[in-house]
C-alpha positions in Angstrom: 135.5 -219.0 -45.8 139.3 -218.6 -46.1 140.0 -215.4 -48.1 143.0 -213.4 -49.8 143.8 -210.7 -47.3 141.6 -212.4 -44.5 143.5 -213.3 -41.3 145.0 -216.7 -41.6 142.5 -219.3 -39.3 144.9 -219.9 -35.7 146.3 -223.4 -35.6 147.7 -226.3 -33.3 148.5 -229.4 -34.1 151.9 -231.9 -34.2 154.9 -232.0 -36.6 157.0 -234.9 -37.7 158.3 -234.9 -34.6 156.2 -234.8 -32.3 156.4 -231.2 -31.4 153.3 -228.9 -31.4 153.4 -226.1 -33.7 151.0 -223.6 -34.1 150.9 -220.5 -36.6 151.5 -218.1 -33.8 155.2 -219.5 -33.0 156.1 -217.8 -36.3 155.0 -213.9 -35.9 156.4 -212.0 -38.1 157.4 -214.4 -40.5 155.6 -215.4 -43.7 154.7 -219.4 -43.6 154.0 -221.6 -47.2 151.4 -223.8 -45.6 150.6 -226.6 -48.1 148.5 -229.2 -48.0 148.7 -232.7 -49.9 146.9 -236.0 -49.8 149.2 -238.4 -48.6 152.4 -239.4 -47.8 154.7 -241.2 -50.2 152.9 -240.8 -53.4 154.5 -239.8 -56.8 153.0 -236.4 -57.0 153.0 -235.0 -53.2 156.7 -237.0 -52.6 157.7 -234.9 -55.7 155.9 -231.7 -54.2 157.7 -232.3 -51.2 161.1 -232.2 -52.9 160.6 -229.6 -54.8 160.5 -227.7 -51.4 163.0 -229.3 -50.0 165.3 -228.3 -53.2 164.5 -224.7 -53.0 165.0 -223.9 -48.8 167.6 -222.1 -48.9 165.7 -219.9 -51.3 162.4 -219.7 -49.0 165.0 -219.3 -45.2 166.1 -216.4 -47.1 162.9 -214.8 -47.4 162.6 -215.3 -43.6 159.8 -217.9 -44.9 158.9 -221.5 -43.3 157.4 -223.7 -45.1 155.1 -226.2 -43.1 153.4 -229.6 -45.2 150.0 -231.1 -44.0 148.1 -234.0 -44.6 146.3 -236.9 -42.3 149.1 -239.2 -42.4 150.6 -239.7 -38.8 153.8 -238.5 -36.9 155.3 -241.8 -37.6 154.6 -241.5 -41.4 155.7 -238.4 -41.9 158.8 -238.9 -40.5 159.4 -242.1 -42.8 158.5 -239.9 -45.7 161.3 -237.3 -44.6 163.7 -240.3 -43.8 163.1 -242.0 -46.9 163.8 -239.1 -49.5 165.5 -237.1 -47.3 163.0 -234.5 -46.5 164.1 -231.2 -44.5 160.5 -229.2 -44.3 158.5 -229.7 -41.3 155.5 -232.2 -42.1 152.6 -231.4 -40.0 150.0 -233.9 -39.0 146.2 -233.3 -39.2 144.9 -236.8 -38.3 141.5 -236.0 -37.2 141.8 -233.5 -39.7 140.8 -230.0 -37.8 143.2 -227.8 -39.9 142.1 -229.5 -43.3 138.8 -228.4 -42.0 140.0 -225.3 -41.0 141.4 -224.2 -44.2 138.8 -225.4 -46.3 141.0 -228.5 -48.2 138.8 -231.5 -47.7 136.2 -231.9 -49.9 134.4 -234.5 -52.1 136.7 -235.7 -54.8 135.9 -237.9 -58.0 138.4 -240.3 -59.3 137.6 -242.8 -62.4 133.8 -242.6 -61.1 134.2 -242.6 -57.7 133.5 -240.2 -55.7 135.2 -239.6 -52.4 136.3 -237.2 -49.2 139.9 -236.3 -49.9 142.5 -233.3 -49.6 142.9 -231.0 -52.0 146.3 -229.7 -52.7 146.7 -226.3 -51.9 148.7 -223.9 -50.9 148.3 -220.9 -48.5 151.1 -218.2 -48.5 150.5 -216.5 -45.1 152.0 -212.9 -44.5 154.2 -212.4 -40.9 151.3 -210.5 -39.8 149.0 -213.8 -40.1 147.2 -212.2 -43.1 147.0 -214.5 -46.3 148.5 -213.4 -48.7 147.7 -215.9 -52.2 146.0 -218.9 -52.3 146.5 -221.5 -54.6 143.9 -224.1 -55.0 144.0 -227.5 -56.9 147.6 -227.6 -57.3 149.8 -229.2 -60.3 153.2 -229.5 -58.7 154.7 -229.2 -61.9 156.2 -224.9 -61.5 154.1 -225.0 -58.5 157.2 -224.4 -55.9 158.5 -221.6 -58.7 155.1 -219.9 -58.6 155.0 -219.8 -54.4 159.0 -218.8 -54.5 158.2 -215.9 -56.6 154.9 -214.5 -55.0 157.6 -214.8 -51.7 159.8 -213.2 -53.2 157.7 -210.4 -55.1 155.8 -209.5 -52.3 159.1 -209.2 -50.0 160.2 -206.1 -52.4 
């Protein structure tokens, strides 16, 4: 089970450029790993734009931003191009990364039950430990909350 203070699960998947990306690639730097349901939907777009707008502040703290959904590399590329996104998006088509972090959950909408990604964010420190977990994220104010937590942990 994923918990704050525990080691984050190791992972390797493909980014929006088709490159292999592993958590171990970021050893020594903080990682903001955020999960979102689907490219180019209103909430997901707002969140991705929010992280892109604050990227200089995250960069100043040495943090990498990785967005994860089950969308394909091609969809991620189109999404980034359409909205001018500067963050890295990871493609988890088979859902393995979602399963590792426990974000593939049963959801309900208008009386319909289905499986989907629970919008969640994990702040992982440079040693690979999970510093903070946000579950069932509401987009408004979330990027600022993550940035604030990262700033607090840097001091």
